[in-house]
C-alpha positions, 0 to 999 in steps of 0.5 A: 644282399641275401637275407637268410632266416635261421628258422629256429632262432627266428621263431624262438625270438619272435615267439618270445617277443609275442608271448611276452606281450600277449602273456604277462606284460601289460597291453602294448601301445597300438602304435609304439613302433618307435622305441623312443615312444614318439610319433611324427605328425606331418603338417604339410608340404611348404609351399603347397604344390598341386599334386604333391602330398605327404603324411606319416604312416605306420608300417612296423615303424613310423615312415614319411610317405610322399605321393606325387601326381604332378608331372614334375620330378620330386627329389628328397634331400638329406641334411647335406642337401644330397639327393637320395630318393627321386620320384620321376615320371616312370616311378621311384629311383634310389641312390645306392651310393648315398648313405641316406638311402640306406638309413631311410630304405630300411627300418633301424634296429633297436639302437637306431643304427643301420649298417652301411655297405663297404665303400658307401660314404658321404663322398661316394658317387651317385648310383641311381637305380629304379626301385618302384614303378609307382609314383610314391615312396615311404621311407624311415627318415631318421629326422622323424626319430626323437632320439635317445633321452627325448622322452623322459621317465617323467613324461612316461609317468605322467602319460600325457602328450608332449610336443618334442620338436619340429622337423623339416625334410627338404625337397626339390620339386623340379628346381623349386625348393620345398619342405615336408614340415611336421613335428614329433610328439610323445604319444602315451599308450591309450590301448592296444590293437588285437586281431582275430581270424574270421575265416577257417584256420584250416582252409584246406587239408594240411594248411593251417593259418594263425596269428601272432598275438601282441602285434600292432600290425596283423602278423599272419602265419601259414603252415603248409604240410600239403602237397600243393604250394600256398601262394599269398597275393599282394594288394595288387593281386601279384604273387607275394610269398609262396610256401611249399618245401621252402619259403620264397618271396617274389622280389618284384612284389610291392608287398614284399619290398615293404616287408623286406625293408622292415626286415632290413633288406634294401630292395633288390628288384623294382617293385612292379606288380605287373612284372614277372615274379622273381622268386628267391628262397628266404627260408627252409621248411613249411612255415611262413610268417609276415607282418601284413602292412596293408592290413595295418590299423588306422594311423590315428587311434579311434576316439573311444569313451566306453572303455570297451574294445571296438572293431576298427578294420576288417581285412582280407588276404587272398591266397592260392592253394595250388590253383584254387583261390582262398582267403584269409579274413580277419578283424582288428579291434582297438581295446582302450586301457581301463581306468584304474579301479579302487579294488584292483589298486592298479595304477594306469600310468604305471601300466602305460609305462610298463607297456612302453617297456614291453614294446622296447623289449619286443623291439630289442628281440626283433633286432636280435632276429634281424641280426641273426637272420641277415648276412649282409645289407647288400 
């Protein structure tokens, strides 16, 4: 699979979504990444087993994250009890012959659909491939999506949490059956996240750093008109992205694998921060933007009673400009919605409902970007 960004279309669509959210729509829900407005909560792994933990994490959309320190292999099963992910002693394998691998490896579009490669179906033979050297994996499991119609207009209007349903994700720990248990809840928007740069926007001549507004996760932009390449480093210090005369991604970078999956790319290389970089051109020109998930806000919105914005995280993204080290530093704040005032006559519930509408529009715009930017899924 080769993902080709059409730069003009990509920036028009992404910019339109960002401007809609930031310019004239009500504030966007901090974690309204799921278009249906639902949020998953993991209650635990049953039976409780040492060295195996699961949680829900937000990285563009909600995912289930499974970490393993136990010496046993752990396998994730689909609804037909077919394995599609397994965490083994030397990392993570994905079954590229299983439909569930594709519906979980990449973020669904606004319709909730993921296109399967030709020849992949329920009867396809297993095609196991290594995808990561870490003993943990997060995936976009369809079982944690509430589905169309689960969140009613009345729920949105009342703007109170509603437990929607339970979910159950089967596992095999060695030969022992286990389950990730949890539930889905409609979570009305209580506020929005904002991000600001703390480091200079021009760290070197010809290099300009920016942020896209209206995003729950910091979306960073780098424009490089200097003669030196700018290399963004991942969380483990590995080369992640590079912009010079073209924009390139290191396919072996764990940070890129996560970003690529959010863009609809199944992994093409093993995520291994210690491996030699595997550079692939993903765009022409000198402009790069990405959602930096390692700098994402906390998964739980902070309890705020003052009605004023509070800082919830400071983050740093290391760079190299040519051979010189540099950093992008920023801060993330949470701004709760203000209660309605008599003077303004603004209905806070209506603002929340409109905020969800804004999220849905932004998600739809992002889906258009993905469709225009991707030639195939394999």
